[in-house]
N, C-alpha and C positions, 0 to 999 in steps of 0.2 A: 546602550545595550540593544542588540538586535533581538526582536521578538521572533519566535518561531513562526514560519508561514503555516497558515491553516488552509485547508481545501474548503472552498465555499461553493455550494451548488444549489440551484433551485429544485433539483430533483430530490427524491426521497431515498435514493440509493446511488452508489458510485460503482459503475461497471468495473468488474474485476477486483473489487475490494469488498470485504465483509465488515459489517458493523459489529464490533465486539462488545461495545458498551454504550448505552444511552446516558448522557450526563444531564439532560434536561433542556427545557426551553430557555433560550437566551434572546435578548433583544436590546436594541439601542434606539434612542430618539435624538433628533436634532431639531431645534426650533431656531430659526433665523429671522431676524427682522428684515423687512423689505423697505428700503429707503424711499421716502416720499417722492423724490425727484425721479428715481428709477421707475416707480409706479406710474408717474405721470407720462414719462417718455415711452414706457412700454405700452401704455394705453394708446398713445398716438401711433406707435408702430403697428399695433394690432389693428387699428382702424384702417391703415393703408396697406396692410399685408406685410409679410416678412417675419423674420424671427427676432425674438427679444434676447439678444446676447447677454444682457445684464441678468435677466431672470434665469437663463440657462446656466450661467456661471454660479449663481446662488444655489440653484437646484442641485448641481453636481457637488458643490461643497457640502450641502446638507446631507445628501445621500451618502457621501463618503464618511462624514462624521457619524452618522447613524450606524453604518456598517462597522466602522472602527470600534464603536462602543460595544456592539454585539460580539465582535471577535474578542475583545478584551474579557468579556464575561466568559466566553467559551474557554479561553486560555486559563482563567482562574479556576474553572471546573476540571481542568486537565484534558480537555478535548483536543483532537488534532484535525477536526473537521466540523463544519456546520452544514447540515442538509436541510432541504425543504425551505430555503430562504425565500421570504416574501417581503416586498417593499410596499409601503402605503404612504400616500401623499395627501396632505390636507392644508387648506388655507384657513387660518384662524384670524378673525376680526378682533381688533383690540379697541379699547375705549376711545382713543384719540382719532378713530376713523381709519387708522392704518391697518395693515395686515401683516401677519407673520406666516412663514412657511414652516410646516411641520412634516418631517419625514421620519417614518418608523421602519426599522428593519427587525425581522424576527426569524428564528429558525430553531432547529434542534441540534444541540451540541452533542457530538458523538466521538467515539474512538474507533478509527478504522484499523483493521488488522492487516 
């Protein structure tokens, strides 16, 4: 089943549209483990310069999962848009010495007229 598309913006208003109802704060989080070998090779690449493709791929995946969770909450509230969207990124150290990547997305679910 196709889910209805929601307008998502980092601004607090949508030009040419009026917010007719505020549904509330919505958010989504994604925590993904970073593979030990990927960590090692990313560290080497960082030492010699260049981009870490493995980390970029994991980061994109985590960001999309957090946004998808946020949008699902907005749909459940009956919103057709989310305004004021902000993303936050954090690295969380775990007991085995590894790390996990946490991405959070938050915004205000609204109905646009």
